[in-house]
C-alpha positions as CSV (number, residue, x, y, z in Angstrom):
1,X,130.1,1.3,118.1
2,X,129.9,0.5,121.7
3,X,130.1,-3.0,123.0
4,X,128.8,-3.9,126.5
5,X,129.1,-7.2,128.3
6,X,126.7,-7.1,131.3
7,X,128.0,-10.4,132.8
8,X,131.5,-8.9,133.3
9,X,130.5,-5.4,134.0
10,X,132.6,-4.0,131.1
11,X,131.4,-1.1,129.1
12,X,132.9,0.6,126.1
13,X,135.1,-0.7,123.3
14,X,137.0,-3.7,124.5
15,X,139.5,-5.3,122.2
16,X,140.0,-8.5,124.3
17,X,136.4,-9.6,123.9
18,X,136.1,-8.8,120.1
19,X,137.4,-12.3,119.2
20,X,134.9,-13.9,121.5
21,X,132.1,-11.7,120.2
22,X,133.0,-12.5,116.6
23,X,132.9,-16.2,117.4
24,X,129.5,-15.8,119.0
25,X,128.3,-13.9,116.0
26,X,129.6,-16.5,113.5
27,X,128.2,-19.5,115.5
28,X,125.1,-18.0,117.2
29,X,121.5,-18.8,116.1
30,X,118.8,-16.2,116.9
31,X,115.9,-18.1,118.3
32,X,113.7,-15.2,119.6
33,X,113.4,-11.5,118.9
34,X,111.5,-8.7,120.7
35,X,111.0,-5.0,119.9
36,X,110.8,-2.7,122.8
37,X,110.1,1.0,123.5
38,X,110.8,3.3,126.3
39,X,109.8,7.0,126.8
40,X,112.5,9.4,125.7
41,X,112.8,10.8,129.2
42,X,111.1,10.4,132.6
43,X,109.3,13.7,131.8
44,X,108.0,12.5,128.4
45,X,106.0,9.5,129.6
46,X,102.7,11.2,128.6
47,X,103.8,11.3,125.0
48,X,105.3,7.8,124.7
49,X,102.9,6.7,122.0
50,X,104.8,9.1,119.7
51,X,108.0,10.1,121.3
52,X,109.9,7.0,122.4
53,X,113.1,5.2,121.9
54,X,112.9,1.8,120.2
55,X,115.4,-1.0,120.5
56,X,115.6,-4.7,119.7
57,X,116.4,-7.6,122.0
58,X,117.1,-11.1,120.7
59,X,118.2,-14.4,122.2
60,X,121.0,-16.5,120.7
61,X,122.2,-20.0,121.3
62,X,125.9,-20.8,120.7
63,X,128.9,-22.7,122.1
64,X,128.6,-20.7,125.3
65,X,124.9,-21.3,125.9
66,X,122.0,-18.8,125.7
67,X,122.6,-15.1,125.5
68,X,120.3,-12.1,125.4
69,X,121.5,-9.2,123.2
70,X,120.2,-5.7,122.7
71,X,121.0,-3.6,119.7
72,X,120.0,0.0,119.2
73,X,120.9,3.3,117.7
74,X,121.3,6.6,119.5
75,X,122.6,9.9,118.4
76,X,126.2,9.0,118.6
77,X,126.5,5.2,118.0
78,X,125.1,1.8,117.5
79,X,125.1,-0.1,120.8
80,X,125.3,-3.8,121.2
81,X,125.0,-5.4,124.7
82,X,124.8,-9.0,125.9
83,X,124.1,-10.9,129.0
84,X,122.8,-14.3,130.1
85,X,119.9,-12.4,131.8
86,X,117.3,-10.7,129.6
87,X,116.5,-7.9,132.0
88,X,120.1,-6.8,132.0
89,X,119.9,-5.7,128.4
90,X,116.2,-4.8,128.5
91,X,116.2,-2.5,131.6
92,X,119.8,-1.2,131.5
93,X,121.9,0.7,128.9
94,X,125.7,0.8,129.5
95,X,125.2,-0.1,133.2
96,X,122.5,2.5,133.9
97,X,118.8,1.9,134.3
98,X,117.1,3.1,131.1
99,X,114.4,5.1,133.0
100,X,113.5,5.4,136.6
101,X,109.8,6.4,136.4
102,X,108.7,4.6,133.3
103,X,108.9,0.9,132.3
104,X,110.2,-0.5,129.1
105,X,107.2,-1.7,127.0
106,X,107.2,-4.5,124.5
107,X,105.9,-3.7,121.0
108,X,106.4,-7.0,119.2
109,X,107.5,-10.5,120.1
110,X,108.5,-13.3,117.8
111,X,109.0,-16.2,120.1
112,X,110.0,-18.6,117.4
113,X,112.5,-17.6,114.8
114,X,115.6,-19.3,113.4
115,X,118.2,-17.1,111.9
116,X,122.0,-17.0,112.1
117,X,123.5,-14.1,113.9
118,X,126.1,-13.8,111.2
119,X,123.3,-13.0,108.7
120,X,122.2,-10.1,110.8
121,X,125.8,-8.9,111.2
122,X,126.3,-9.1,107.4
123,X,123.1,-7.4,106.7
124,X,124.0,-4.5,109.0
125,X,127.4,-4.2,107.2
126,X,126.0,-4.5,103.7
127,X,123.3,-1.8,104.4
128,X,126.1,0.3,105.9
129,X,124.2,0.9,109.2
130,X,127.3,2.3,111.0
131,X,127.6,5.1,108.5
132,X,123.9,6.0,108.5
133,X,123.7,9.3,110.4
134,X,121.1,10.1,113.1
135,X,118.2,12.4,112.2
136,X,115.5,12.9,114.8
137,X,112.5,12.2,112.6
138,X,113.9,10.1,109.8
139,X,117.0,8.0,110.4
140,X,116.6,7.4,114.1
141,X,116.4,4.6,116.7
142,X,112.9,3.5,115.3
143,X,114.1,3.2,111.8
144,X,117.1,1.1,112.9
145,X,115.0,-1.1,115.2
146,X,112.6,-1.7,112.3
147,X,115.5,-2.6,110.0
148,X,116.8,-5.2,112.5
149,X,113.4,-6.6,113.6
150,X,112.1,-6.9,110.1
151,X,115.2,-8.7,108.9
152,X,115.2,-11.3,111.6
153,X,111.4,-11.7,112.1
154,X,110.5,-11.9,108.4
155,X,107.9,-12.3,107.2
156,X,106.6,-10.5,110.3
157,X,107.4,-6.8,110.4
158,X,106.9,-3.6,112.4
159,X,104.5,-1.2,110.7
160,X,106.5,1.9,111.7
161,X,106.2,4.8,109.3
162,X,108.5,7.7,109.7
163,X,106.1,10.0,107.8
164,X,103.4,9.3,110.3
165,X,105.9,10.1,113.1
166,X,106.5,13.5,111.6
167,X,102.8,14.2,111.5
168,X,102.3,13.0,115.1
169,X,105.2,15.0,116.4
170,X,103.9,18.2,114.6
171,X,100.5,17.6,116.0
172,X,101.9,17.1,119.5
173,X,104.0,20.3,119.2
174,X,100.9,22.3,118.1
175,X,98.9,20.8,121.0
176,X,101.6,21.7,123.5
177,X,102.0,25.2,122.1
178,X,98.3,26.2,122.2
179,X,98.2,26.9,126.0
180,X,101.5,28.8,125.7
181,X,100.2,31.0,122.9
182,X,97.0,31.6,125.0
183,X,99.0,32.7,128.0
184,X,101.2,35.0,125.9
185,X,98.1,36.5,124.2
186,X,96.5,37.3,127.6
187,X,99.7,38.9,128.8
188,X,100.0,41.1,125.7
189,X,96.3,42.2,126.0
190,X,96.7,43.1,129.7
């Protein structure tokens, strides 16, 4: 897992802040949660209704004040970031702007929730989320974001359906391949 602390500019695994993070996790109360999406790349903005990265941002209150956190899954790890400034964790990932040509878009917003951060932490451990591998169309960032959002925002939930994603991606691939097949057919006939 990668830990990022925007306010100190530190990225990667940092043992010195683990104790502080665990204290925030054990004492923090989640008061707001949002589900966001961003295009998979700057070139895929036209398909961001289907092909997008999903992640969760939530606000906590603890002994150190208010914090904004992002939690998300990518192909290699689960990423947890924190900052006193929401845009730090919404618009940046490990110190880099998420995308340059497309904006992050909000999917769902639960402005009033009251859950303990330690309950989310325990849930992620009990459901063994660190060991769940990454599969593009099944166990991906969207499935993880749904798991986190639904747990905190209950009874609200995100209606993400991985089977629907598979159908949409297949349709998109067919749609994109039709012009290519047409061009190849014309070249073969010529």
